[in-house]
C-alpha positions as CSV (number, residue, x, y, z in Angstrom):
1,M,290.8,-13.6,-19.4
2,K,293.5,-13.1,-16.7
3,N,291.9,-9.9,-15.6
4,L,288.5,-11.8,-15.0
5,F,290.4,-14.5,-13.0
6,F,292.2,-11.9,-11.0
7,V,289.0,-9.9,-10.2
8,F,287.2,-13.2,-9.2
9,F,289.8,-14.2,-6.8
10,L,290.3,-10.7,-5.3
11,L,286.6,-10.3,-4.7
12,I,286.6,-13.6,-2.9
13,S,289.9,-13.1,-1.1
14,S,288.7,-9.6,0.1
15,A,285.4,-11.0,1.1
16,C,286.9,-13.9,3.0
17,L,289.3,-11.6,4.7
18,S,286.8,-8.9,5.7
19,Q,284.2,-11.2,7.1
20,D,284.3,-14.0,9.6
21,C,282.2,-16.2,7.4
22,T,281.6,-16.1,3.6
23,I,279.4,-18.3,1.4
24,V,280.2,-18.6,-2.2
25,Q,277.6,-20.4,-4.5
26,I,278.9,-21.2,-8.0
27,N,276.3,-22.3,-10.5
28,A,275.9,-22.3,-14.3
29,Y,273.5,-20.1,-16.5
30,W,272.0,-23.2,-17.9
31,N,271.2,-24.4,-14.4
32,E,269.8,-21.0,-13.2
33,S,266.5,-22.5,-12.1
34,N,268.4,-24.6,-9.4
35,T,270.2,-21.5,-7.9
36,R,269.5,-21.5,-4.1
37,R,267.9,-18.1,-3.5
38,D,267.4,-18.7,0.2
39,L,271.0,-18.5,0.9
40,E,270.8,-14.7,0.7
41,R,268.9,-14.9,3.9
42,V,271.5,-16.8,6.0
43,A,272.5,-14.3,8.7
44,G,276.1,-13.7,9.8
45,Y,278.0,-13.7,6.6
46,E,278.7,-12.4,3.2
47,Y,277.1,-14.1,0.3
48,I,278.6,-14.2,-3.2
49,L,276.9,-15.8,-6.4
50,A,279.3,-16.6,-9.2
51,Y,278.5,-18.2,-12.6
52,L,280.9,-21.0,-13.8
53,E,280.6,-19.7,-17.5
54,D,282.2,-16.4,-16.2
55,Q,285.2,-18.1,-14.7
56,P,288.5,-18.8,-16.2
57,K,289.4,-22.3,-17.1
58,S,291.6,-22.9,-14.1
59,V,288.4,-22.4,-12.0
60,K,286.1,-24.4,-14.2
61,E,288.4,-27.4,-13.9
62,K,288.0,-27.5,-10.2
63,V,284.2,-27.4,-10.1
64,F,282.7,-30.8,-10.5
65,S,279.0,-30.1,-9.9
66,V,276.7,-27.1,-10.0
67,P,275.4,-25.7,-7.9
68,S,278.3,-25.8,-5.4
69,V,278.2,-23.9,-2.1
70,L,281.6,-23.1,-0.5
71,I,281.8,-21.8,3.1
72,Y,284.9,-19.8,4.2
73,K,285.9,-18.9,7.7
74,D,288.8,-16.3,8.0
75,G,289.7,-16.9,4.5
76,A,289.9,-20.7,4.8
77,L,287.5,-23.1,3.1
78,V,285.8,-25.0,5.8
79,K,282.7,-26.7,4.3
80,S,281.4,-27.3,0.8
81,Y,278.1,-28.8,-0.5
82,Q,277.7,-30.1,-4.1
83,A,274.6,-30.8,-6.2
84,G,273.7,-34.4,-6.9
85,I,273.0,-35.9,-10.1
86,D,269.5,-34.0,-10.3
87,L,271.7,-30.8,-10.2
88,K,270.0,-29.4,-7.1
89,L,271.5,-28.9,-3.6
90,S,269.7,-31.2,-1.2
91,V,271.0,-29.7,1.9
92,P,268.3,-27.9,3.9
93,F,268.5,-24.3,4.5
94,R,268.4,-24.8,8.2
95,D,271.5,-27.0,8.1
96,I,273.5,-24.3,6.3
97,Q,272.3,-21.6,8.9
98,D,273.0,-23.8,11.8
99,Y,276.5,-24.5,10.4
100,I,277.2,-20.7,10.0
101,Y,275.9,-20.0,13.7
102,L,278.3,-22.8,14.8
103,L,281.3,-21.2,13.0
104,K,280.5,-17.8,14.3
105,N,280.4,-18.9,17.8
106,S,283.5,-21.1,17.7
């Protein structure tokens, strides 16, 4: 379990440090139908999809809603979006893309 936790954070850390912008989407297998597939098309960042069930307890305790989208710039969390009671992300694709462009140009 410690190895899984270490690998998860190593993956995120290396992705965050090697790219200006990184998007991490955390969802659950039981909510797979609500995974945002369009996020793979956002230009100018690295995209990571992680499943809550595969994460250690310490990560699970910090996620309150799935799916969640976390945006990192230079390794720091700068924006997050969480699903509502319907377990879907209501933020439009264009809003996320525009936010990434804003980050890359700031």
